[in-house]
C-alpha positions in Angstrom: 0.0 0.0 0.0 1.6 3.2 -1.1 -0.9 5.6 0.2 -3.8 6.0 2.6 -7.2 7.6 2.8 -7.2 10.9 4.5 -4.3 13.3 5.2 -1.0 11.7 6.2 0.4 12.7 9.6 3.9 11.8 8.7 6.3 14.4 9.9 9.2 15.5 7.6 11.1 16.6 10.7 11.9 13.1 11.9 11.0 9.5 11.4 8.4 9.3 14.1 4.7 9.6 13.5 2.7 12.3 15.2 0.2 10.7 17.4 -2.2 13.7 17.8 -1.1 16.2 15.1 0.9 18.1 17.6 4.5 19.4 16.7 7.3 16.8 16.9 9.8 16.6 19.8 11.4 19.9 20.8 15.0 18.5 21.1 15.7 18.4 17.3 18.9 20.2 16.5 17.4 22.3 13.7 13.9 22.9 12.3 12.8 21.4 9.0 10.6 23.3 6.5 7.1 22.0 6.2 6.4 20.5 2.8 3.4 19.0 1.1 3.9 15.3 0.8 3.2 13.9 -2.6 2.4 10.3 -3.6 6.0 9.2 -3.8 6.5 10.0 -0.2 3.3 8.5 1.3 4.8 5.4 2.8 4.6 4.9 5.7 1.4 6.8 6.6 -1.2 6.8 9.3 -4.7 5.7 8.8 -7.5 8.3 8.9 -9.6 8.6 12.0 -12.6 7.6 9.9 -11.1 4.2 9.4 -11.5 3.3 13.1 -14.9 1.6 12.6 -15.3 -1.2 10.1 -18.5 -1.5 8.1 -19.9 -4.9 9.0 -22.8 -7.3 8.2 -24.9 -9.0 10.8 -22.6 -12.0 11.1 -19.6 -9.8 11.9 -21.8 -7.8 14.4 -22.7 -11.1 16.1 -19.0 -11.8 16.5 -18.2 -8.3 17.9 -16.1 -7.3 14.9 -17.9 -4.1 14.1 -16.6 -2.1 17.1 -13.9 0.6 17.0 -10.4 -0.8 16.1 -7.2 0.9 17.0 -5.2 1.3 13.8 -1.5 1.8 13.5 0.6 3.6 11.0 2.8 1.6 8.6 5.8 2.8 10.6 4.5 1.3 13.8 3.2 -2.0 12.5 5.2 -5.2 13.2 8.0 -5.6 10.7 6.4 -8.7 9.1 3.3 -6.7 8.0 3.2 -4.7 4.8 5.9 -3.9 2.4 9.5 -4.4 3.4 11.6 -1.2 3.8 14.6 -0.7 6.1 13.1 -0.3 9.6 9.7 0.4 8.1 11.0 3.8 6.9 9.5 5.8 4.1 10.3 4.4 0.6 11.5 7.5 -1.4 13.3 6.9 -4.7 12.9 10.3 -6.2 16.1 12.4 -5.8 14.1 15.6 -5.8 12.0 14.4 -2.9 15.2 13.5 -1.0 16.4 17.1 -1.4 13.0 18.6 -0.6 12.8 16.6 2.7 16.4 17.4 3.5 17.0 13.7 4.2 20.0 13.0 6.5 20.6 9.4 5.7 19.3 7.3 2.8 19.6 3.5 2.9 19.6 1.9 -0.5 20.2 -1.5 -2.1 22.7 -2.8 -4.6 21.4 -6.3 -5.2 24.3 -7.4 -7.4 26.6 -10.4 -7.2 27.8 -10.9 -10.8 31.4 -10.3 -9.8 31.8 -13.0 -7.1 34.7 -15.5 -7.3 33.2 -18.2 -5.0 29.8 -18.6 -3.5 27.0 -16.5 -5.0 23.9 -15.1 -3.4 24.8 -11.6 -2.3 22.2 -10.2 -4.7 19.6 -11.3 -2.2 21.5 -9.4 0.6 19.6 -6.1 0.5 16.2 -7.7 0.9 17.4 -10.0 3.7 19.1 -7.1 5.6 15.8 -5.1 5.4 13.8 -8.1 6.6 16.2 -8.9 9.5 14.5 -6.7 12.1 11.9 -7.0 14.7 11.6 -3.5 16.1 9.5 -0.8 14.5 8.5 2.8 15.1 10.8 5.2 16.9 13.8 3.1 18.3 16.1 3.7 21.2 19.8 2.8 21.0 20.8 1.3 24.3 24.5 1.5 23.3 24.5 5.2 22.7 21.4 6.3 24.6 19.9 8.1 21.6 16.6 7.8 19.6 18.0 8.1 16.1 14.8 8.6 14.2 13.8 11.5 16.5 17.0 13.4 15.5 17.6 12.4 11.9 15.4 12.1 8.8 16.2 8.6 7.5 14.5 7.0 4.5 14.8 3.9 2.3 15.8 5.1 -1.2 15.1 1.8 -2.9 17.4 -0.3 -5.0 19.7 0.4 -8.0 18.1 -0.7 -11.3 20.0 -4.0 -11.4 19.3 -6.8 -13.9 21.3 -10.1 -14.0 24.3 -11.1 -16.1 25.3 -7.5 -17.0 28.3 -6.6 -14.9 29.3 -3.3 -16.4 25.7 -2.1 -16.6 25.2 -3.1 -12.9 28.2 -1.0 -11.8 27.0 1.9 -13.9 23.5 2.0 -12.4 24.9 1.5 -8.9 27.1 4.6 -9.5 24.1 6.5 -10.8 21.9 5.6 -7.8 24.5 6.4 -5.2 25.4 9.7 -6.9 21.8 10.8 -6.9 21.5 10.1 -3.2 24.8 11.8 -2.3 23.9 14.8 -4.5 20.8 15.3 -2.5 22.9 15.9 0.6 21.9 12.6 2.3 24.6 10.2 3.5 24.2 6.9 1.5 24.3 3.6 3.3 24.4 1.0 0.6 23.3 -2.6 1.3 25.2 -5.0 -1.0 25.7 -7.0 -3.0 29.2 -8.3 -3.5 32.2 -6.1 -2.7 32.7 -5.0 -6.3 29.9 -2.5 -5.7 32.3 -0.4 -3.5 34.1 0.7 -6.7 31.0 2.5 -8.2 29.6 3.5 -4.9 32.7 5.1 -3.4 33.4 6.7 -6.8 30.0 8.4 -6.8 30.6 9.8 -3.3 34.1 10.9 -4.3 32.7 12.7 -7.4 30.1 14.6 -5.3 32.6 15.5 -2.6 35.2 17.0 -5.0 37.3 19.1 -4.7 37.4 17.7 -1.1 39.0 14.2 -0.7 37.6 11.0 0.8 39.4 8.2 2.5 38.2 4.6 3.1 38.1 2.6 6.3 37.7 -0.9 5.2 36.8 -3.9 7.5 37.3 -7.2 5.7 39.0 -10.5 5.9 40.5 -9.8 2.4 42.3 -6.8 1.1 40.3 -6.7 -2.2 43.3 -5.1 -4.0 44.0 -7.8 -6.6 45.0 -6.7 -10.1 42.3 -8.9 -11.6 40.0 -11.9 -10.9 40.8 -14.5 -13.6 41.1 -11.7 -16.1 38.1 -9.7 -14.8 39.2 -6.2 -13.7 35.9 -5.5 -11.9 35.7 -8.6 -9.7 34.9 -8.5 -6.1 38.6 -9.0 -5.2 39.6 -5.9 -7.0 37.5 -2.8 -6.0 40.1 -1.1 -3.8 42.8 -1.4 -6.4 40.4 0.1 -9.0 39.6 3.0 -6.7 43.3 3.8 -6.2 44.2 3.4 -9.9 41.3 5.6 -11.0 42.3 8.4 -8.6 39.0 8.4 -6.8 40.8 7.6 -3.5 44.5 8.0 -2.8 46.3 4.9 -1.5 47.6 6.8 1.5 43.9 7.4 2.5 43.1 3.7 2.8 43.0 1.9 6.2 42.1 -1.8 6.3 41.2 -3.8 9.4 40.8 -7.5 10.0 42.8 -9.0 7.2 43.6 -12.7 7.7 43.7 -16.1 5.9 45.7 -17.0 2.9 45.0 -14.3 0.3 46.2 -12.1 -1.3 49.7 -13.1 -2.3 52.9 -11.3 -1.4 53.1 -9.2 -4.6 49.7 -7.7 -3.9 50.9 -6.5 -0.5 54.0 -5.1 -2.2 51.7 -3.1 -4.4 49.6 -1.9 -1.4 52.8 -0.8 0.4 54.0 1.1 -2.7 50.7 2.9 -2.8 50.8 3.9 0.8 47.9 1.8 2.0 47.8 1.0 5.7 46.4 -2.2 7.1 45.9 -4.1 10.4 46.0 -7.9 10.3 43.7 -9.9 12.5 46.8 -11.2 14.2 47.4 -7.6 15.5 43.8 -7.5 16.9 44.5 -10.9 18.7 47.7 -9.5 20.2 46.7 -5.9 21.0 42.9 -6.1 21.2 40.2 -4.6 18.9 39.9 -1.4 21.0 43.6 -0.4 20.4 43.6 -1.4 16.8 40.4 0.5 16.0 41.8 3.6 17.8 44.9 3.4 15.6 42.7 3.0 12.4 40.7 6.0 13.3 43.8 8.1 13.9 45.1 7.0 10.5 41.7 7.7 8.8 41.8 11.3 10.1 45.3 11.7 8.7 44.7 13.2 5.3 41.2 12.9 3.8 38.4 15.4 4.4 35.7 12.7 4.9 35.5 8.9 5.2 33.7 6.2 3.3 33.2 3.2 5.5 33.1 -0.2 3.8 32.1 -3.3 5.9 32.5 -6.7 4.4 30.5 -9.0 6.7 33.2 -11.7 6.3 35.4 -9.6 8.7 33.3 -11.3 11.4 34.1 -14.9 12.2 31.9 -17.3 10.1 30.8 -19.0 13.3 28.8 -15.8 14.0 28.2 -14.7 10.4 28.0 -17.8 8.2 26.0 -16.2 5.4 28.8 -14.9 3.1 30.5 -15.9 -0.1 34.1 -16.3 1.0 34.1 -17.1 4.8 37.4 -17.0 6.6 37.7 -18.5 10.1 39.2 -16.5 13.0 37.5 -13.2 12.6 36.1 -10.4 14.7 33.2 -10.9 17.2 29.9 -9.4 16.2 30.1 -7.0 19.2 33.6 -5.9 18.2 32.5 -4.9 14.7 29.4 -3.0 16.0 31.5 -1.1 18.6 34.1 -0.3 15.9 31.4 1.1 13.6 30.1 3.3 16.5 33.6 4.5 17.2 34.5 5.2 13.6 31.3 7.0 12.7 31.4 9.0 15.9 35.0 10.2 15.2 35.1 11.1 11.5 32.9 13.0 9.0 31.1 10.1 7.3 30.6 10.6 3.6 29.0 7.2 2.8 29.0 3.6 3.8 28.4 0.1 2.4 27.7 -3.3 4.0 28.5 -6.1 1.6 28.8 -9.8 1.0 25.8 -11.0 2.9 24.7 -14.1 1.1 21.3 -15.3 2.5 21.4 -18.8 1.0 24.3 -19.6 3.3 22.9 -17.9 6.4 21.5 -19.6 9.4 18.5 -18.2 11.3 19.2 -14.7 9.7 22.2 -14.2 12.0 24.4 -12.7 9.3 21.6 -10.5 7.9 20.7 -9.3 11.4 24.3 -8.3 12.0 24.4 -6.4 8.8 21.1 -4.7 9.7 22.5 -3.7 13.1 25.7 -2.4 11.4 23.6 0.1 9.5 21.7 1.0 12.7 24.8 1.5 14.7 26.1 4.0 12.1 22.8 5.8 12.0 22.7 6.0 15.8 26.2 7.3 15.9 25.3 10.0 13.4 22.2 10.9 15.6 24.5 11.3 18.6 26.6 13.8 16.6 23.4 15.7 15.6 22.4 15.8 19.2 25.8 17.4 20.0 25.2 20.1 17.4 27.3 18.7 14.6 26.3 18.7 11.0 25.3 15.3 9.4 24.0 16.2 6.0 26.4 17.3 3.3 25.5 20.3 1.1 27.1 19.8 -2.3 28.9 22.8 -3.6 27.4 22.6 -7.1 24.5 20.7 -8.6 25.7 17.6 -10.6 
């Protein structure tokens, strides 16, 4: 259902419905202009008061089904009811509407896995991540003691226009979708998809941010800096190399955390060192602890670029906790270590964009991997809300219209 009878009570100031038509919470950092909501922005909405009593025949009356019924907005319904959007947030795909609402964060999907080298299935990741939730309405982060949807305007911007078996086209439409979102001023959080999507996604953010520079903080079991994957330059083992070689991100502005296993080979690390990339092996986390290593990674991330793009490959987490991925590597981070690291990174840098990739639902168990990816996005959103509460800017205002 994309609309509702009667006037919607959805507030453009935050992602919480108005219960009585009164103004929203007074603690928002800055007011939002009132706008007329058009059909593209009518989800979720509240039912009209006239919907409270259901017309009923005599059999229903005999069962007591004709009385007043308390109706809930789409935003406050259980997550298994109605269309699936991230956290039941409004589904807004029109870039002009994103600008008009002054959206702070836009979650979008890149359902693409044509570039995998091992187990496929990440094309189903965005939908699984959206579905892996049980809370709805205005949420409260216990970790950060903040209600993110009270402070930020967050929406689901839909998916890139992906079709199967067309790798170059897939990357092109991902670039276009992320660029549209970033050009609106919203911070894009991209749900992948295999890791090759970081090449077009981070490139789009870099283009919008010019002449300022971006760096990348990259959590992954693998460096993804190969020269090619069996002759394919755009494989999911190559995106970080393509970003450096294209000039979108300088090698010295890359920081990688969690690398382990038996790939890539020595010559790839030689190339990384020559480009100035910095990395932290899982062995270092084992010896020094995640807290110390993440602190070093944040300091390195702040050394050079103007803003940070955060890339989370879910296989950075141990596959005993996140089995639903294409190239699992034993011996990874704990789930709580990753979530804490995301809060710390986002709370410390200017976030330009983010992706969460390599969730492959066919290999998942009881949605544990999809839930972790869902919470990774929520932790970033909550950390941004805490910054807003402290008076910091979250949205980006592009200098020129693309």
